[in-house]
N, C-alpha and C positions, 0 to 999 in steps of 0.2 A: 419500260417494257411496252407500254401502249404505242409509243411512236414506232418502235421496231415492228410490232404486229401490224400497224397500219401500213407501214412501208412494205411489209411482206404481202399483205392483201393487194396493194397497188401493183406490186411486181407480178403477182399471179395474174391479175386482170390484164396487165400489159402483155404478159406472155400469151395469155389466151387470145388477146387481140392479134398478136403476131401470128398465131396459128389459125386465124380466121374464125375463132369460136366466141368472140366477144363483140357485141354490137352496142351502139349508143343506148338503146333501150334497156340494156342490162344494168346500166349504172344506177338508176333509181332504186332497184331492188337491193343491190349491194350497199348503197348508201344507207338505206333503212336499217339493214342488219348491222352496219357499222355503228349507227347511232344507238341501236338497241344494246350493243356491246360496249357502250360508253366511250366510243371514239368521237370526241367532240371537236369538230373542225368546221369552219364556216362554209367551205366548198362542199364538204360532205353533206351538211344540212341542206344546202341549196340543191344538190343533186337528189336528195331524198324527196324533195317537194316536186320533182318533175314527173310527168306522166310516162308510162311505158312507151308511148308513141313518140318520145322525144327524138330529136335528130342530133347529129354531130354538131350542127351549128350552135346548139344550146349546151351540149356537154363538153365539147372540145376545150373551150377556154377554162372551164372549171377543172377538168381532168389535167390539163397541161399545168395549171397552177399547183395541183396536188403533186404531180410528178416532179415538178421543180422543187417544191418545198421539202419533199421527202426523199429527194435524190434518187429517183427511179428512172433508170436509163433503159433504152430499148435493148432487149436481149438478143443474142444470136439464136439461131434456130435450135442448136444443141442445148443452150442454156434454157430456152423457153420450154422445150420438151422435158428437160430435167426437172424444172420447177413444177410443171403440170403433173409430172409423175409423182412428185412429193405430195401434191394436192390430192391426187387420186388415192395414194396409199393412205393418207389421212382419212379420207372419206370411206374407203373400204374397211378400215379398222372399225369405224362406227356403224356402217351399213354394208355388210357383205353382199356380194353380187349373187345372182341366181344362176350364173353360168360359170363354166370352168375357165381358167386362165383370164380373169377379167383385166389384169394389168396389160397383158399382151394385146388383148382386143381393144382396150382404150387407147393405148399408146400408138397402135397401128393406125388409128384414125388421124393421127397428126402427121403422117408421112406425106400423103398426096397434097397438092399436086407436084411439088418441086423436089420431094425426097431429100431435103437439105439436112435433116437431123439424123445422125447415125443410129441412135437408139430407136427412133420412130421407124426408120426403114428396116431395122432388124426385126422389130415387132411385126411390121407389115408383112415381111417375108415369112414369118412363122405362122401368122394368123390363118393363112389359107389352109394350112394342114392341121389345125387344131381339132377339127371334127371329122377327120378321115383317117384311114389306115395307109394312105399312100406313102407318107414319109413320117418317120418317127420324130416327134418334136421333143426337144430336150426340156422336160418338165422342171428341171432345176433352174432354168432361166426365169420362169414365173416366180419361183421362190426367191430368187435373187432380186427381182423387181419388187416383190412385196416387202423386202427388207430395206428399201430406200427410206432414208430419214423422213418421218412425217413432219408436217408443218405445225407450228404452235399457234393456231388460230381458233377463235370461238367457233363452235359447231355451226351456228347459223350462217356465219360468213363462209365457211367451207361449203355448205350446201348450196349457197347462191353461186359461188365461184365454179363449182364442179358441175352444176346443172347442165350447161350446154354440152359437155362431153359425156357425162353419165347417161344422158338421153340417147346416146348412140349405141349403148349396150343392148343386146337382145334381152327381152323380158324373160324368156325361158331358154333353156339349153337347146341350141340348134341340133337338128337331127344328125346322127352319125352317118356320114357318107360323103362322097365327092362327086 
């Protein structure tokens, strides 16, 4: 089970990287959480010892080795968004958001600049109208998104992985108007 969870965590990090949400400096924090969750791997331990100011020159060989060992391949845009959606559902179950339709708002952030992922683009198109009366937004869409299968990862790992995207949510409910 541990190997599958580590593979899942690596897949999520690679998906976040694909969507421009994961930087070299994010690896040490994830590696620390993985060690705290008893994922013992030499590359994970080495990543945990690196500073936040690390560059890809230092992380890329370690991360490539992990990707190869745990059979983590680059995801398509749709697969990356789907995996990040599962991550966000997992996090929202533990830490609800202070705004309406958090899944639509979060997944909408994954659409630009190329609008490659269908789900992210659909959320992007809905998001503009969440806080106004111009167009009626189908609220069942948010409920459908919230029913995506959550990931089976330790909470600390989820928090580190979701941090770059969760930080894009408004802290309070936006004003109603357009």
